[in-house]
N, C-alpha and C positions, 0 to 999 in steps of 0.2 A: 571402261573397265579392262580393256585389253592391256593397258600399261601395267596394271597390277599383276596380271598373269605373267607378262614378260619379265617384270622385276623378280617375281618368285622363281622363274626359270633361270634367270641369270644368277640369282643368289644361290640356288641349288647347284648350278654348274660351278660357281666359284668355290662353294664349300667342298664339292667333290674334288676339284683341282687342288685345293689346299690340303685335303686329307691324303690325296695321292702323294703330294710332295712331302708331307709329314711322314708317310710310310717309307718313302725313299730315304729320307734323312735318318730315320730309325735304323734302316738296314745298313746305312753307311756307318752309323755309330757302333753297331755291333760287329761289323765286318772285321776290323783290325784285331780286336781281342779274340774273336772266334778263330781267325786264321792263325794267330800266334799259338793258340791252344792246340789246334790240330797239328801244327808243326812240332810243338813240344811233345805231344803224344807219339807222333810218328818217329821223332828222333829218339825218344825213350825206348820205344819198341826196337828200333835198330840197335840201340845200345845193348839191350838185353840179348838180342839175336847174335850180334857180332862180338859180345863180351868187351865192349868199350865203355868209356865214361864221359865222353865229351860230344858225342854226335847229337845229343839233344839240343845243344846250343846252335849247331848248324840248322837243325830242324826249326827252332824258334825263328832264326834269322830268315830262313826260306819262307816260313809262314808269314812273317811280317811283310816281306817283299811281295808275296802273292796277295796279301791283304791290301797293300797300297795300290797294286795294279788293279784289283777289283774295285777299289774305291774310286780311282780315276775313271774307270769305265762307267761306273754308276753315275758319277758327277757329269760326265759327258752326255750320258743318256738323259739325265735330269735337265740339262741345259737345252737339249733338243726338243723337250716336250712342248707341245703347243701351249701358249699362254704363260710361258716361263718369264716373260718380261725382259729377257736379255737378248732380244733380237738386235742384230747389227744394223746400224743406221747406214743408209747409202751415203756415199760421199757427196758433198755439196756440188751443185751444177758447175761452179766455176773451178772445181778441183781437176787438175790434169796430172797424170803420172809424169814423173821426171823423165825428160829426154836425156839419154846418155849418149849423145852424139859427140 
């Protein structure tokens, strides 16, 4: 019976890992629109304060850029999670770096 307990533990661990990855993916999906919205609001407030009409566009662009930076950070973190399945394989034993002599 220890095999059944071990299988339940592994299944629970895999489910937990899958839910954590799903949570990260949902965060990534909402990051870009949320960042663009925050940039738009900040730009619109600057437009009102400075009596201009086009700063909101710069705010949207800055928000989108910040969103992409955060998305790349989150993807990098997701890739480094244990059990992500994207571990780098070591080079074959007969592989030698090129000699540049």
